[in-house]
N, C-alpha and C positions, 0 to 999 in steps of 0.2 A: 380528669384529676391527675396530678403528677405524683410520683412516688413519695416525695418529701411531704406532701399534704397528707397522704395516707399514714406515713410514719408519725406525723404530728397527732393525728387522730388516735393512732395506736398508743402513743405515749400518754396522751391525756387520759384515755380510758384505762390503760394499765395502772396509771397512778391512782385513779378513782377506785379501781378494784382492790389495789393494795391497801388503800386507806380504809375501805369498807371492811375487808377481811381482818385487818389488824385491829380496828376498833371493835369489831364483833368478838374477836378472841379475848379482848379485855372486858368489854361491857357485859358479856354473857356470864361472867363470873361474879359480877356485882350483885349483892343480895336483892336490891330493889328492882332488878331487871329480870327476875325469873319469870314474871308474868308476860314478858315480851319474848324471851328466848327459849322458854320451856313451858309454855302455857298448857300443853297437853299433859305433862306430868303433874303440874299444879292442879289442874281440874280433876285428875284422877287420884289426887292425894298421895302421889308417889314422891313429891319433892316439897320440902319446906324451906322457908327463909332461914338462912344462917347469918346472923348479924355480926359475928366475931371478925375482928380485923385480921387480915392475912395478906402479907406483902406479895405473895404469889398471884393474887388476884389482879395485880396491876402489871403483870408481865405477859405479853402475848405468847401464845403457843398454839400448836396445831393438833392438840389432843382430840378436838371435836371431829377431825377428819377420820381418825382411827375408830372412834365410837360409831360414826355413821357408816363406816365401811364394814365393820365386823359382822353384823347380823346376816345370817343365811337367808335364802329366799323364803323358806318356810317360817323362819322367825320373823322376817319382815312382814309377811302376810298376816301372821298371828297378831302382830303389833299394830299394823297400819291398815290392813284390809287388802282385798284383791284389787280394788280400783286404784289404790295408791301403788300397788306393785305393777300394774299394767302401765301406769303413768311413768314409772321408773324404767320399764322395759322399752318405752319409746326412746329414751336416751341410750339404752344398751344397744338397741337395734341401729340407731343412728351412728353410734360409735363404730360398730362393726362395718357398716356400709362405707362411712367416710374415712375410716382407717385404710380400707382397701383402695378407695378412690384417691386418697391422699398419696398413697405409695405410687399408684399408677400415674397420677397427674403430676407429681413432683419429679419422678424419675424420667418419664417419657414425654408427656404432653407439654409441660412448662418449658423445657429447653427447646423443643421444636418451635413453640410459639415465639420465644424470645429471639431465636436465631433467624427468624424470617426477616424479610426486607420489604414487605408490602407497604408498611406505613412510613418507612424511611425517616425514622426519628434519630437525629444526630446529636441530641442533647446529652449532657453528662448524666451519669447514672442517677443521682438524686432528683434530677429534673425530668427523668423519663416519664412519659405518659403510661398509665397503667394499661392502656390499650396494646402496648407493645408486648405485654405478657399474655394476650388473648389470641384466639384463633384468627382474629382479623389481621394479625401481622404475618400470617403464613401466606406465601406467594400463591396466587391463583394458579390452579392446575398442578401444584406441587405434588409429587408422589408421597411426600411426607404425610399428606392428609389421610392416607390409608391407615396410618397408625391411629388416628382419631376414629376412623371407621371401625377398626378392630376393637378399640377401647369401648365404643358404644355397645357393641355386641356383648363383650365380656362383662362390662359393668351391668347391663340389663340382666344377664344371666345370674350374676352374683346376687343382685338385689332380689330377684324372684326366688332364688333358693333360700336366702335369708328370710324373706317374707313367709315362705311356706313353713319353715321350721319354727318361726316365731309364732305364727298363727296356731300351729299344732301344739306348741308348748303352752300357750296361754289357754287354749281350749281345754287341754288336759288339766291345767290348774283350776279352771272353772268347774269342771266335773269333780275334781278332788275336793274342792272347797264345799261343793254341794253335799257330797257324801259325808264329810266330816262335820257338817253344820247341825245344830240343834233344830228341832221343829220351830219354824217361824210362821207368823200369821199369814204373810203374803203368799206362802207356798200353798196354803189351803183355801185361798180366797180369790174370788173374781169380782170385778166391778160390773154391775148390770145397769145399763142405761136404756132410755126409751121404754120405760115400763108402762103398758097400757092400764090405766086405773079405771075400772067400771064406775058408773054413777052410784052414789050412795055407798061408796066403799073408800077405803084408804089404800095408799101405796103399800103400807105395812102388811095389810091383809092380802093384797094381790100377790106380793112376793111370796108370802108363806104358802098360799094355796097353789101357786104355780110350781114351786120347787118341791113341795110335798107330793104333788101329783106326778111330776116327770123325773124327779131325782129322789125317790123316797128312801133308797138305801144309803145314799151318800150325803144328803143334805143335813147340815148341822145347825146353822143359825144365820141370821142376817141382821144388818143394821142399815136402816133407811137414812138417807142423807137429807138434811134440812137446810133451809135458807138461813144462814147464820152470819152473813157479812156484817150487818150492823152490830151483832153481838161480839164478833171477833174484834171489831174496833174498840168496843167498850172494854173487853178483857185485856187487850193490848195496852190501853190507857191505864187500866188499873194496875197492871203488872209494872209498867214504867213508873207510875207514881209511888207504888209500894217500894220499889228499889230506892227511889229518892228518899222516901221516908226512913228506910233502913239506914242509909248513909248518914242522914241528918241525926238520927237517934244515936248513932255510934260516935258522933263527934262530942268531944268534951267541952269545946268552947261555945257556950251559949250565945255570945254576940252574933255569930254567923247565922243564927236562926232567925234574926230580925230582918225584915225588909218592909218596904212600903207597898201598899195594895193598889197603887195607881199605875200609870202607864210605864211599862218596863221596869217597875219597881223604883221609879225615880220620884214619883209624886204620891200624895195621899198619906194616910195614917200608917204608922208602923204596926205590923202584925207579927205574931209568932208563927214562923213557917211550920213548926211541928203541929200546932193546932190547926193551921190552915190546910195542911196536907191531909191530916186525919179526917177533917170534915169533908174535904173533897173526895177522898177515897171512900168514905162512907156513902156519899151520894152516888158515886159510880157503882159501888157494890149493890146498892138498892136497885139501880137501873139494870144491872146485870141480872139480878134475880127476877125482876119484872119481865125483862126480855126473854129469859129462859122459860118463863111460864107460858109464853105465847108460841114457843117453838113447835109444839105438838101439831099445830095446824098449818105449818109452813113446810110441808114435805116437798121434796124434789123428786121427780120420777127417776130416781137412781138409788141403788143400794149396793152395799158390800155383802156378798153372799158367801158364807163359809161352808166347807164340806168336811167330812170325816177323814178324807184321805187326799193326798196330792193327786192321785190318779183320778179321783172323782172331780176335783177342781179342773183338771186338764180336759176331761170330757166335756164339761160345761163350757169351757173356754173355747174349744176348737170346733164344736158342733153348733149349727144354727138352731136356736132355741124355739123360735116361732115361725109360723107360716109367712108372716110379714117380716122381711129382713130388716126393716127399720125399727122393729120392736124387739125387746129383750136382747139388746146388743151387749155382748160380753167382751171384756178385755182384762188382761192380767192386773191384779191389784198391786199397788206398790207397798212398800213397808209402811206401817201405820204412821211413823214419824216423818215419812217422806211425802205424805199426801198434801197436795196444794188445795186447801179447802175453799178458797174463794172461787175456784172454777165452777163449783156445783151450783152457785147462785146465778149462773148465766144460762139462758135458754139456747136452744139449737140455733135459732135465727141470729141471736146476738153473737154466738160463737162464730158463725159463718161470716158475719159482717166484720167481726174483730180480726179474723184471719185475712180478709181482704185489706183492712186498714193496716195491719202489720206488714203485709206484703208491699203495699204502696209506700208506707213510711220507710221500710228498709231500702227500697230503691231510691227514694228521695234523699235519704242520708248518704247513700253511695254516690249519687250525683253531686250533692253539695260538697262532699269531701274532695272533689276535684280541685276546689279552690286552694286549700293548703298544699295539695300535691303540686299544683302549678307554681305556687310560691316557692316550694322547696326546689323544684327544677330550675327556677330562676336563680336561686342562690348557687347552684352548682356550676352555672355558666357565668364566670366573672365578667366577660365582655358585655353581657346583657345588663348586669348591675351598673357597669360604668356608663352605659348609654342612658340608663334610667336616672342615675344620680351623678351627673357630670361633675358636680362640685366636690364629690367625695372620691374622685378618681385618684388623687395623689395618695389618699389613705388606703384605698382598696388595693393599690399596687405594692404596698408594703408586703414583704414576704410573709411575715408572721400573721398579718391580718388576713391575707388572701388564703393562707393555708387553713386557718381556723374557720373562715367563712365557707370555703368549699369542702373542707374535710369533716367538720364537726357540727357547725350550726344548722345545716339543713336537716340532719338526722334528729337533732334536739327538738326542732320545731315540729317535725313530723311525729315524734314520740309524744309530745304534749297533746296534739290533736287526737292521736290514737288512744290515749288513756281514757277518753270518754266513750269510746265505741262499745266495749263489753257491757257496761251498765245499760246502755240503750238497747242492745240486743236482748238482754235478759228481760227488760221491760216489754219489748215487743213479743218475745216468746211467751211470756206469762199471759198475754192477751189471746193466745191462740187456742185455749181450751185444754191444755195439758193437765193431767190429774196429779202430777207429782213434780217435786223440785228436780229430781234427776232427769226427767223428760225435758223440763224447761232448760236445764243446763246443757243437755245434749243438743237441743234445738238451737240454743244460743251459740254453742260451740261451732255448729255448722255455719250459722250466719256470720259469726266473727271471722271464720276461716275464709269463706268466700269473699267477704268484704275486704279482707287483707290481701287476698290473691288479686282481686280485680283492681283495688285502689292503690295498693303498694307496688305490686308487680306490673300488671298490665298498664295501669295509668301512668306510672313512671316511665315505662318502656315506650308507650305510644305518645306520650307528651313530648318526646324528644324528636329524633330524626324521622320517625315514621308518621308524625302527626299530619304532615302535608300530604300523605298518601292515604288519608282516611277512607277515601272512596274504594280503595283496593281491599279494605278489610271485609267488605261485603261479598267479595269474590273468594270462594273457598280455595281456588287454585293459587291465588296470590298470597293467602294468609301465611304459609310457611316462609315465603320470601320476605314478607314485611317483618315477621318476627326475626328472621335471620339477619336483617339489616339493623333492627332496633335493639334486640336483646344484648348483643355483645357491646353495643355502644354504652349501655348502662351498667356494665360490669363494675366499673370503679365506684359507682354510687352504692351498689349492693355490697361490695366489699367493705366500704365504710359503714354501711348500715349494720352489718354483722358485728363490726367492732364496737360501734357507738351504742347501738340499741341492744345488742345481744350481751356483750360482756358486762357492761355497767348494770343492766337490768338484773342479770343473774346475781351479781355481787350485792346490789341493793336489796334483793329478796332475802339474802342472808342477814343483812344489817337491820332490816325492818325499821326504816327511818320513821315512818308515820306512827306505828304503834309505840316506838320508843319515845317520840315527842309527846304523844298522848299520855303515856304512862307518867312522864315527869310532870306534865301539867296537872294530871289528876292527883298525883301525890302532893303537889304543892298547894293546890286549891281545894281538892276534895278529900284528902286523906286517903286511907286504905280503901281499895275498891271493894273489899269484903265480898258480900254475896252477889254483887253486881258483876263479878268476873265471869267471863265466858271465853273459852278457847276459840280461836278462829277456825274457819274451814277453808280448804284450798279451793280457789275459783277455777275449776277445770275449764269452764267456758272461756277463760282468759289465757290460761297457760298452755293448754293443748294446741290451740291454733297457732300460737307463737312458735312452738317447737316444730310443728308441721310446716310452717312457712319457711323456717330456716332449712328444713329438710328439702323443700321444693327448690330453694335457691341453690343448695348444694348439688342436687340432681341435674337441674337445668344448666348450671354453669360448670359442671364437671368437664365437659368437652370444650366449652367456649372459653372459660377463664379459670383454670385450675388453681390460680393464685388464691381464690376464696377458700379453698379446702382447709389449709392449716388454721385459719381463723375460725372456721366452723368446728374443727376438732377441739380447739380450746374452749369454745362455747359449750359443746356437749360434755366435755370432761368436767367443767365447772358445774354445769347443770346437774350432772349425775350425782356428784357427791353432795352438793348443796341441797338439792331437793330430797335426797335420802335423809339428811339431817333434819330438814324442815318437817317431813312427814312423820318422822319418829318422835320429834320433840315439840313441834309447834302446832301443826294442824290436826284437828279432830274431824273424822269423817262425818258429814251430815247425812249421808245416805250410802248405800252399798248396792251397786248394780252388778257385781261380780264380773267386771271387765267388759261391760257393754260398750265402752269407748273404743275398744281395739278395732272393730270393723271400720270405724271412721278413719283410723290411722292407716289401715290397709288400703282403703279406697283412695285416699289422697296421695299415697305413695304411688299407686298405679297411675293416677292422674299426672303426677310429676314425671313419671317415666314416659308417658305418651306425649306430654308437652315437650320433653327433651327430644324425642324422636322427630316430632314435627319441625322443631327448630333445626335439628341436624340435617334433615332433608333439605331445608331451605339453604343452610350454610354450604352444603356441598354443591348445590346449584349455583350459588353466587361465586363459589371458588372454582367454577368451570370444571367440576368433576361429576357430570350427570350420571355416570355409571354407579358411583357410590350412592347417589340419591336414590336411584332405582333399587339398589340392593338393600337399602335400609327399610324399604316398605314392608317386608315380612316381619320386621321387628315389632312394630306396634300391634300387628295382627296377632303374633304369638303372645305378646303381653296381655292382650285382651282375652285370649283363650285361656291363658293361665289364671287370670282374674276370675273368669267364669267358672273354672274348676274349683277355685278356692271358695267361691260363693256357694257352690253345691256341696263342697266337702265340709266346710267349717261354719259358715254363717248360720245354718239352722240351730247349731248348738247355742249361739248367742241370742236366738229368738225365744226358744223354749227348751226345757230339759226333755230328753227322750223318755219314752215309756219305760225303757229298761231301767233308767235311773230312778224314775218315780216309784215304780213298784218295789225296787230293792229298798228304797228308803221307807216306804210304807210297811214293808215286812219287818224292818228293823224296829219300827215304832210299836209293833205288837208286843215286843218284849220290854218296852219302856214303861216303868211303873208310874212315870210322871205325866203320861198322856192325858189322864182324866183332869188333872189340874190345868194342863195346857188348853184343853177344850173349854174349861170354865173361863179362862182368860180370853180365849178366842172370841167368845160371845161379845165382849166389850172392847175388843182391840181396836175396832174402827169407829168408836164413838167420837164425834166431833169434840176436840178439846174445849171449844167454847161452851159446850153444853154440860161440861163437868162442873160439879159444885166448886165454887171458889172457897179456898181455905187460906187463912192468914195465920202466921205464927202468933200466938198470944190470944187468938180468938177474936171474934167480931160479933159481940152479942147484940149490939144496936149501933145506930149511927152516932149516938152520943158517947159510946164507950170507946176510949182510945184503942186503936188497933195495935199499938206498941206500948204496952205498959212497962214500967221499970222492972217488974218481976220477969217479964218475958224477954228482956233485952239480951240476956246471955244466951237464951235458946235461939234467938234470931241470928246471933253471930255464929252459932255452930251449925245451923241448918243451911242447906244449899238453896239457891235461888229457884231451882226447879221444884222443890218441895214447898216453897212459900206460896206459889200460886199455880194451881193445876187447872 
């Protein structure tokens, strides 16, 4: 790629970012858009629609930046949670790392690369290849390469120091949040699986006998899990139908309530939707009650067991309960609203098979994704396109067309294919037997990240100049040399990738195009969303891998092509302020893990450093500087030792709270007058929501009684959707 093509991509994406930010600053002030740009405040009842006309609403301004910047760390944690804070700290850490890298790369490395003569590019500056800004342009055997050698050591040291202090800071915040938290059910509860149930007995009796005998002083209560998959489907259908019924009742125009009962509402007799929905909802409610009456005999050999203290729960969690290690298996219980209930209807054998299926499917998706990667690589090489489409040669040789095709179109195609990957990985992770949504998201996060690294980084790298040397990849000694040849050759692609996929994606996150479109469609066709409104949650499994992948690009290309660093800094600056705004005003946390995503960030940063070291070893070998290659070898070893120290020093804090913290909190609870009330609620905290009695506003006395009478219409409008159906 030439410099002018990159500038074309930069211009296009800068224009898109400017349009998105400008439109956001205007649309966010329009009364009808508060459910799009401030749904968190709306769901909390902190913001109301103001329909009065005001000319200032149509003038763009940057006041949202100041409001997003102002909250301190403690205020941000109190408002958005520790998980959101850790997510923002990824941007903070990246800004620290790449600010230093940008200074070193721009002042020292970039001029050395550009003034080299290895590639002998005599084109004028706009037509310069981006390779002339990379280490490939430095002459073989040049003593200037020792500057790159020193930069590798200094950069690694700075990253490790920043990683240590960041790990320490987040670990301290995790402990501080634990000390300041109120008693929560998951702190006192463990999940017990593999319960051996004697003949002519029940799982409920087995659990009570076992824990009354072996944990008599700390055992509080338990809740046996039941097979409720079918019931959950019925309750979900009832909830969805009730929301439609609520919306229909809130409409004043009765003609919209009429439709035909035939195929897709196009044929048959006209029926009143209100009566139709009420009858259908009554039938579902009857089926729910019938199914709930059979739940007593559908026990699963698993139970949530609660204790009188956190320390008592920790003892049960970390000690082997039975002689047979496959019985009475314990694990930390998630928050009650974080439990993934469908998991419990799956047997051990089916869970094992599901894990194998998920593993095979994940690898199959990875392999199939090589097809769009190959397509993208073909677009980056204009000569290949001309040979494939000779009739379009005259069009492809036009300057504007060639710059758009090589600088922007490949990234756009790749982004379209990538948009389907996170949802697939969540689906595969949900099949693996995880007991909570947070575990599913962390598992999907790892899958998406590895998928991105292998299919976007390695596949793009190895589909280029190194593909013909595929046999060398099986030889460990040749792997650094293969990467050293291939990775710098793809520098221009990844610079364009950061610009096209990074900048625009961040700006579109602020603009919220799809929710905005849905809001207008819903207002035009469906009226006020009313009780159906729910604030969105941030998809960590999608956003965390994207940020970490950009971090990997910055680390690996710091030595090879420092031209990428200014574009990465722009991305991280935009991401920091935009996501602070989104987490404060848009997203509502679905779960709270107290920062358990950070070890993943740490591990993949270490992986990025090791990958950089391997590539640099190969680069110095190709550049006829074997001494430098040998002297780099201690660097990955020292990095791995540092990582091992961090694993021993900090990682246990993210696995479980230490006894010191648990006992201090338990002692504080002795003086808490509300603990008796908490223990009463703890008994029912882990009851399957599908087994709770269904309640509709306005009552449901019989299947022939309307669920929404005219007298209850006002109460429906004032109640929340969570209270309508429990």
